[in-house]
C-alpha positions as CSV (number, residue, x, y, z in Angstrom):
1,M,29.3,-16.6,-53.4
2,A,32.8,-17.0,-55.0
3,F,33.4,-19.2,-58.0
4,A,36.7,-20.7,-58.8
5,V,38.1,-20.4,-62.3
6,L,39.2,-23.7,-63.7
7,P,41.8,-24.2,-66.5
8,P,40.3,-25.1,-69.8
9,C,40.1,-28.8,-70.5
10,Q,42.4,-30.4,-73.1
11,P,40.8,-32.6,-75.8
12,P,41.8,-35.9,-74.1
13,Q,40.3,-34.7,-70.9
14,I,37.1,-33.6,-72.7
15,A,36.8,-37.0,-74.2
16,T,37.3,-38.7,-70.9
17,L,34.8,-36.5,-69.1
18,F,32.3,-37.1,-71.9
19,L,32.6,-40.9,-71.5
20,I,32.3,-40.6,-67.7
21,S,29.2,-38.4,-68.1
22,L,27.7,-40.8,-70.7
23,T,28.3,-43.7,-68.4
24,A,26.8,-41.9,-65.4
25,F,23.8,-40.9,-67.4
26,G,23.4,-44.5,-68.6
27,L,23.5,-45.8,-65.0
28,L,21.0,-43.2,-63.8
29,N,18.7,-44.0,-66.7
30,T,19.0,-47.7,-65.9
31,A,18.3,-47.0,-62.2
32,F,15.6,-44.4,-62.4
33,G,14.6,-43.9,-66.0
34,E,12.2,-46.9,-66.2
35,R,10.7,-46.6,-62.8
36,K,7.0,-45.7,-63.2
37,L,4.7,-44.2,-60.6
38,K,1.6,-46.2,-60.1
39,F,-0.2,-45.1,-57.0
40,V,0.2,-42.4,-54.3
41,T,-1.1,-42.1,-50.8
42,V,-1.0,-38.7,-48.9
43,L,-1.8,-38.2,-45.3
44,Y,-1.7,-34.6,-44.1
45,R,-2.4,-32.6,-41.0
46,H,-4.9,-29.7,-41.1
47,G,-3.6,-26.2,-41.4
48,D,-3.3,-23.5,-38.8
49,R,-6.2,-23.3,-36.4
50,S,-7.5,-21.6,-33.3
51,P,-6.9,-23.3,-29.9
52,V,-9.0,-26.2,-29.0
53,K,-9.8,-24.6,-25.7
54,A,-8.7,-22.0,-23.2
55,Y,-7.3,-22.6,-19.7
56,P,-9.3,-21.0,-16.8
57,T,-7.1,-17.9,-16.4
58,D,-6.5,-17.4,-20.1
59,P,-7.1,-13.7,-21.0
60,Y,-8.2,-14.8,-24.5
61,K,-11.6,-16.5,-24.5
62,E,-13.4,-18.1,-27.4
63,S,-14.8,-14.8,-28.5
64,A,-11.2,-13.7,-29.4
65,W,-11.3,-16.0,-32.3
66,P,-13.5,-15.2,-35.4
67,Q,-15.0,-18.7,-35.7
68,G,-14.4,-19.9,-32.1
69,F,-12.2,-22.7,-30.9
70,G,-10.6,-25.5,-33.0
71,Q,-11.3,-23.8,-36.3
72,L,-9.2,-23.4,-39.4
73,T,-7.8,-19.9,-39.8
74,Q,-7.0,-17.9,-42.9
75,D,-3.4,-18.9,-42.5
76,G,-4.4,-22.5,-42.4
77,M,-6.4,-22.1,-45.6
78,R,-3.3,-20.6,-47.3
79,Q,-1.1,-23.3,-46.0
80,H,-3.2,-26.0,-47.6
81,F,-3.8,-24.1,-50.8
82,E,0.0,-23.9,-51.2
83,L,0.4,-27.6,-50.3
84,G,-2.2,-28.5,-53.0
85,Q,-0.1,-26.5,-55.6
86,V,3.0,-28.4,-54.4
87,L,1.2,-31.8,-54.9
88,K,-0.1,-30.6,-58.3
89,R,3.5,-29.8,-59.5
90,R,5.0,-33.0,-58.0
91,Y,2.5,-35.3,-59.8
92,Q,2.2,-33.4,-63.0
93,G,2.0,-35.9,-65.8
94,F,0.7,-38.6,-63.4
95,L,-2.5,-36.9,-62.5
96,N,-4.7,-35.2,-65.0
97,E,-4.4,-31.4,-65.1
98,T,-8.2,-31.3,-64.6
99,Y,-10.1,-33.0,-61.8
100,D,-11.1,-36.6,-62.6
101,R,-13.2,-38.3,-60.0
102,H,-11.8,-41.7,-60.9
103,Q,-8.2,-40.7,-60.1
104,I,-8.4,-39.2,-56.6
105,I,-10.4,-39.9,-53.5
106,V,-10.2,-37.6,-50.4
107,R,-11.2,-38.9,-46.9
108,S,-11.3,-36.6,-43.9
109,T,-12.1,-36.8,-40.2
110,D,-15.4,-35.1,-39.4
111,Y,-14.0,-31.9,-38.0
112,D,-14.4,-28.5,-39.6
113,R,-10.7,-27.8,-39.7
114,T,-9.8,-31.1,-41.6
115,L,-12.8,-30.8,-44.0
116,M,-11.9,-27.2,-44.8
117,S,-8.2,-28.1,-45.1
118,A,-9.1,-30.7,-47.7
119,E,-11.2,-28.3,-49.6
120,A,-8.4,-25.6,-49.7
121,N,-5.9,-28.3,-50.7
122,L,-8.1,-29.4,-53.6
123,A,-8.5,-25.8,-54.7
124,G,-4.8,-25.6,-55.1
125,M,-4.6,-28.9,-56.9
126,Y,-7.4,-28.5,-59.3
127,P,-8.3,-25.0,-60.4
128,P,-11.1,-25.4,-62.9
129,N,-10.3,-25.3,-66.6
130,G,-12.4,-25.4,-69.7
131,S,-15.7,-27.1,-69.2
132,Q,-15.1,-27.3,-65.5
133,V,-15.5,-23.5,-65.1
134,F,-19.0,-22.9,-63.9
135,N,-18.4,-19.2,-63.0
136,P,-15.8,-17.2,-64.9
137,N,-15.3,-15.0,-61.9
138,L,-14.5,-18.0,-59.6
139,K,-11.3,-20.0,-59.9
140,W,-12.7,-22.8,-57.8
141,Q,-14.8,-25.9,-58.3
142,P,-16.6,-28.2,-55.9
143,I,-14.8,-31.5,-55.3
144,P,-16.2,-34.2,-52.9
145,V,-14.5,-34.8,-49.5
146,H,-15.7,-38.0,-47.8
147,T,-16.1,-38.5,-44.1
148,V,-17.9,-40.4,-41.4
149,P,-19.4,-39.2,-38.0
150,Q,-16.7,-38.6,-35.4
151,G,-18.1,-41.4,-33.2
152,E,-17.8,-43.9,-36.0
153,D,-14.4,-43.0,-37.3
154,K,-12.1,-46.1,-36.9
155,L,-9.5,-45.1,-39.4
156,L,-8.2,-41.6,-38.9
157,S,-9.1,-40.2,-35.5
158,F,-6.4,-41.3,-33.0
159,P,-6.1,-42.6,-30.4
160,L,-8.9,-45.0,-31.4
161,P,-11.5,-45.3,-28.6
162,N,-13.2,-48.3,-27.1
163,C,-10.1,-50.4,-26.9
164,P,-9.7,-51.8,-23.3
165,R,-6.3,-53.4,-24.0
166,F,-4.9,-50.0,-25.2
167,D,-6.3,-48.3,-22.0
168,S,-4.5,-51.0,-20.0
169,L,-1.2,-50.4,-21.8
170,M,-1.5,-46.7,-21.2
171,N,-2.0,-47.4,-17.5
172,E,1.1,-49.6,-17.5
173,T,3.1,-46.9,-19.4
174,K,2.4,-44.5,-16.6
175,H,4.1,-46.8,-14.1
176,T,7.3,-47.2,-16.2
177,E,10.5,-45.8,-14.8
178,A,10.9,-43.4,-17.8
179,F,7.4,-41.9,-17.2
180,L,7.9,-41.7,-13.4
181,N,11.3,-40.0,-13.8
182,M,9.8,-37.4,-16.2
183,T,7.0,-36.7,-13.7
184,R,9.4,-36.3,-10.8
185,F,11.8,-34.1,-12.8
186,Y,9.0,-31.7,-13.8
187,K,7.0,-31.9,-10.6
188,D,7.6,-28.3,-9.6
189,F,7.0,-27.0,-13.1
190,L,3.7,-28.9,-13.3
191,E,2.6,-27.4,-9.9
192,M,3.5,-24.0,-11.2
193,L,1.4,-24.5,-14.3
194,K,-1.5,-25.6,-12.1
195,N,-1.3,-22.4,-10.1
196,R,-0.9,-20.1,-13.1
197,T,-3.5,-21.6,-15.3
198,G,-6.1,-22.2,-12.7
199,L,-6.5,-25.9,-13.8
200,E,-7.6,-28.3,-11.1
201,N,-4.9,-30.8,-12.3
202,S,-1.8,-30.4,-14.4
203,T,-0.2,-33.6,-15.7
204,I,2.2,-34.7,-18.4
205,E,-0.8,-36.1,-20.4
206,S,-2.8,-32.9,-20.2
207,V,0.0,-30.3,-20.5
208,W,-0.2,-30.4,-24.3
209,S,-3.4,-28.4,-24.2
210,I,-1.7,-25.6,-22.3
211,H,1.1,-25.5,-24.9
212,D,-1.4,-25.7,-27.7
213,T,-3.3,-22.7,-26.5
214,L,-0.2,-20.5,-25.8
215,F,1.3,-21.6,-29.1
216,C,-1.8,-20.7,-31.1
217,E,-2.0,-17.3,-29.4
218,A,1.7,-16.5,-30.0
219,L,1.3,-17.4,-33.8
220,H,-1.5,-14.8,-33.9
221,H,0.4,-12.1,-32.1
222,M,-1.5,-12.2,-28.9
223,P,0.8,-11.1,-26.0
224,P,1.2,-13.8,-23.4
225,P,0.8,-13.4,-19.7
226,P,4.0,-12.4,-17.8
227,W,4.7,-15.9,-16.5
228,V,4.9,-17.3,-20.1
229,T,8.6,-16.9,-20.8
230,P,10.6,-18.6,-23.6
231,A,12.0,-21.0,-21.0
232,V,8.4,-22.0,-20.0
233,M,7.4,-22.5,-23.6
234,E,10.4,-24.7,-24.2
235,K,9.6,-26.9,-21.2
236,L,6.0,-27.1,-22.4
237,R,7.2,-28.1,-25.9
238,R,9.3,-30.9,-24.4
239,L,6.5,-32.2,-22.3
240,K,4.0,-32.0,-25.2
241,D,6.4,-34.0,-27.5
242,F,6.9,-36.5,-24.7
243,S,3.1,-37.0,-24.4
244,F,3.1,-38.1,-28.1
245,Q,5.8,-40.6,-27.4
246,V,3.9,-41.9,-24.4
247,L,0.7,-42.3,-26.4
248,F,2.0,-44.4,-29.2
249,G,5.4,-45.7,-28.1
250,M,8.0,-45.8,-25.3
251,Y,6.4,-48.9,-23.8
252,K,5.2,-52.0,-25.7
253,H,5.5,-50.1,-28.9
254,E,4.6,-52.9,-31.3
255,E,1.4,-53.8,-29.4
256,K,0.3,-50.2,-29.2
257,S,0.9,-49.8,-32.9
258,R,-1.3,-52.9,-33.6
259,L,-4.1,-51.2,-31.7
260,Q,-3.6,-47.7,-33.1
261,G,-1.5,-46.6,-36.2
262,G,-1.4,-50.2,-37.5
263,V,-5.1,-49.9,-38.4
264,L,-4.5,-47.0,-40.8
265,L,-1.3,-48.6,-42.1
266,D,-3.3,-51.8,-42.9
267,H,-5.7,-49.7,-45.0
268,I,-2.8,-48.0,-46.8
269,V,-0.9,-51.3,-47.5
270,R,-4.1,-52.9,-48.8
271,N,-4.7,-50.1,-51.3
272,I,-1.0,-50.2,-52.4
273,T,-1.0,-54.0,-52.9
274,E,-4.3,-53.9,-54.8
275,S,-2.8,-51.3,-57.2
276,A,0.2,-53.6,-57.7
277,A,-1.9,-56.7,-58.5
278,P,-1.1,-58.1,-62.0
279,D,-4.8,-57.9,-63.0
280,S,-5.4,-54.6,-61.4
281,K,-7.8,-52.4,-63.4
282,K,-8.0,-49.7,-60.7
283,R,-8.3,-46.2,-62.2
284,L,-7.6,-44.7,-58.8
285,K,-4.2,-43.0,-58.7
286,M,-4.2,-41.1,-55.4
287,M,-5.8,-41.6,-52.0
288,V,-5.7,-38.6,-49.7
289,Y,-6.4,-38.5,-45.9
290,S,-7.0,-35.2,-44.2
291,A,-6.5,-35.6,-40.5
292,H,-4.5,-34.6,-37.4
293,D,-1.1,-34.5,-35.8
294,T,-2.0,-37.6,-33.8
295,T,-2.9,-39.4,-37.0
296,I,0.6,-38.8,-38.5
297,V,2.3,-39.7,-35.2
298,A,0.3,-42.9,-34.9
299,L,1.1,-43.9,-38.5
300,Q,4.8,-43.0,-38.2
301,S,5.1,-44.7,-34.9
302,A,3.7,-47.9,-36.5
303,L,6.4,-47.5,-39.2
304,N,9.0,-46.9,-36.5
305,L,9.8,-43.5,-38.2
306,F,8.4,-41.0,-35.7
307,N,11.1,-38.3,-35.0
308,G,9.7,-37.5,-31.5
309,R,8.3,-34.1,-32.5
310,Q,4.8,-32.9,-33.1
311,P,4.1,-32.7,-36.9
312,P,3.5,-29.0,-37.9
313,Y,0.5,-27.7,-39.6
314,A,-0.1,-28.9,-43.2
315,S,2.8,-31.5,-42.8
316,C,2.3,-34.6,-45.0
317,H,3.5,-38.1,-45.2
318,I,3.6,-39.5,-48.7
319,F,3.7,-43.1,-50.0
320,E,4.6,-43.8,-53.6
321,L,4.1,-47.1,-55.3
322,L,6.5,-47.5,-58.2
323,Q,7.0,-50.2,-60.8
324,E,10.6,-51.0,-61.6
325,D,11.9,-51.8,-65.1
326,D,11.9,-55.5,-64.3
327,G,8.1,-55.4,-63.5
328,S,8.5,-55.6,-59.7
329,F,7.2,-53.0,-57.4
330,S,8.7,-50.8,-54.7
331,V,7.4,-48.3,-52.1
332,A,9.0,-45.0,-51.4
333,M,8.1,-42.6,-48.6
334,Y,8.5,-38.9,-48.0
335,F,7.7,-36.4,-45.3
336,R,7.1,-32.7,-45.8
337,N,7.3,-30.8,-42.6
338,D,8.8,-27.6,-43.9
339,S,7.1,-25.5,-46.6
340,T,10.4,-24.0,-47.7
341,K,11.9,-27.4,-48.6
342,D,11.1,-30.4,-50.7
343,P,9.8,-33.5,-48.9
344,Y,12.6,-35.5,-47.5
345,P,12.9,-39.3,-48.1
346,L,12.0,-41.8,-45.4
347,A,12.9,-45.5,-45.3
348,L,11.7,-48.3,-43.2
349,P,14.3,-49.7,-40.8
350,D,16.1,-52.6,-42.6
351,C,14.9,-51.5,-46.0
352,A,16.1,-49.2,-48.8
353,Q,14.5,-45.9,-49.8
354,Y,12.8,-47.8,-52.7
355,C,11.7,-50.7,-50.5
356,P,10.6,-53.8,-52.5
357,L,6.8,-54.1,-52.0
358,L,7.2,-57.7,-50.7
359,D,9.7,-56.5,-48.1
360,F,7.5,-53.5,-47.2
361,V,4.5,-55.8,-46.6
362,R,6.7,-58.2,-44.6
363,L,8.3,-55.5,-42.4
364,T,5.0,-53.9,-41.6
365,K,3.1,-57.1,-40.9
366,P,4.0,-57.3,-37.1
367,V,2.2,-53.9,-36.4
368,I,-0.9,-54.7,-38.5
369,P,-3.8,-56.2,-36.4
370,V,-5.3,-59.4,-37.6
371,N,-8.6,-58.8,-35.7
372,W,-8.6,-55.4,-34.0
373,E,-11.8,-56.1,-31.9
374,E,-10.3,-59.2,-30.4
375,E,-6.9,-57.8,-29.8
376,C,-8.5,-54.8,-28.1
377,Q,-9.9,-57.1,-25.4
378,V,-8.1,-57.4,-22.1
379,P,-6.1,-60.7,-22.1
380,S,-8.1,-63.7,-20.9
381,T,-5.8,-64.4,-17.9
382,I,-6.8,-61.0,-16.4
383,R,-10.5,-61.5,-17.3
384,D,-10.5,-65.0,-15.8
385,T,-8.9,-63.7,-12.6
386,E,-11.5,-60.9,-12.4
387,V,-14.3,-63.4,-13.0
388,I,-13.0,-65.8,-10.3
389,I,-12.7,-62.9,-7.8
390,G,-16.2,-61.8,-8.7
391,L,-17.7,-65.2,-8.3
392,T,-15.9,-65.7,-4.9
393,V,-17.2,-62.4,-3.6
394,C,-20.7,-63.2,-4.8
395,G,-20.6,-66.7,-3.3
396,S,-19.4,-65.4,0.0
397,L,-22.2,-62.8,0.1
398,L,-24.7,-65.5,-0.8
399,C,-23.5,-67.8,2.0
400,L,-23.7,-64.9,4.4
401,L,-27.2,-64.1,3.4
402,I,-28.3,-67.8,3.7
403,G,-26.7,-68.0,7.1
404,L,-28.5,-64.8,8.3
405,L,-31.8,-66.2,6.9
406,L,-31.3,-69.5,8.8
407,L,-30.4,-67.6,12.0
408,V,-33.6,-65.5,11.7
409,L,-35.8,-68.6,11.1
410,C,-34.2,-70.4,14.1
411,R,-34.8,-67.5,16.4
412,Q,-38.5,-67.3,15.3
413,R,-38.9,-71.0,16.0
414,D,-37.3,-70.7,19.4
415,F,-39.6,-67.8,20.2
416,T,-42.7,-69.8,19.3
417,D,-41.6,-72.9,21.2
418,G,-41.0,-70.8,24.3
419,Y,-44.6,-69.7,24.6
420,Q,-46.2,-73.1,23.6
421,H,-46.8,-74.1,27.2
422,V,-48.7,-70.9,27.9
423,I,-50.9,-71.5,24.9
424,N,-51.5,-75.1,26.0
425,E,-52.4,-74.0,29.5
426,D,-54.9,-71.5,28.3
427,H,-56.8,-74.1,26.4
428,S,-56.8,-76.7,29.1
């Protein structure tokens, strides 16, 4: 790198530069010096893992992975330990150097890889010191990670199940021109995948699993089959990213968000606003969620910030609540998707990087459900039509059965009457 040699400054120039620097410093101090961090929310994806499953012709079966499918690897542990150290440095002076259970809560989905990622992350954030050392040969201490059973998780495991309206929206999405065009464009490629992988069916929705398996194997230096070329992997990546867009956006984005990512966003906004309340006595300073790529995509889609790409391992979305020097509050967001770089700032559409809390709440309100269970129901017009059709069919069947019953009774009566004269004659 070349450096230009500048001529020495003359005294008047020095004085001018000093005044400019002093003014600039004063402006910066006014803008940023009095801003105080009050609360932090962190959502991250688990670290590197083994594939979730293998395709039928995959040469690498579950036995090829030390802990089987869908498990955190050593690389994944290192990724989250490093992220924990990054968070520790970033919030030095805000969080205690030593673990304090009142300051931080960690919530995870009930998967081995997310639970282990959270534990590795906490190991990087809070190496034991002083009285927290219970074994001098172990630079680690147990810190609780909270979870709920997979079937009961209505906060972090997306897409959220048991939502008929979302299922209906997904069906409608598959009939949009954008989706049909993509299907037509990749028709031959999808057929090739079906033949090469041995899968019974290969669709845009299911192709992510093929990419995931091949991607995981490549990261762990497992030679791919001959048909897996760089061009094939690039097409798989495009289709995989498209499937994320289909799932949480592309069609009726706002309504999908209310039924999916808006649920988590509601939880985050509530925690932030509680921490900003004038009479707040919350000691909690950080809420951490350990989850999945779909969790980040669902949240960022609700915020209208999703970049269209699958979030990498150990990527994290950060919310920071700050109090301005005038006593008001603002919310700043950051996204870390590259371990070699600092998190980059994110801003809600129509709001600044330091978005006033009131504006943040107002702008996110349209994607936050009022009553998720009710909104998940299929609209009443559709249900009423189905009920009417059902009643009509049942009524028709009932009339038919009654008619058949009357016909049988009439025939039996005719049969009896036809032999009545014989009976009478026998008795005469």
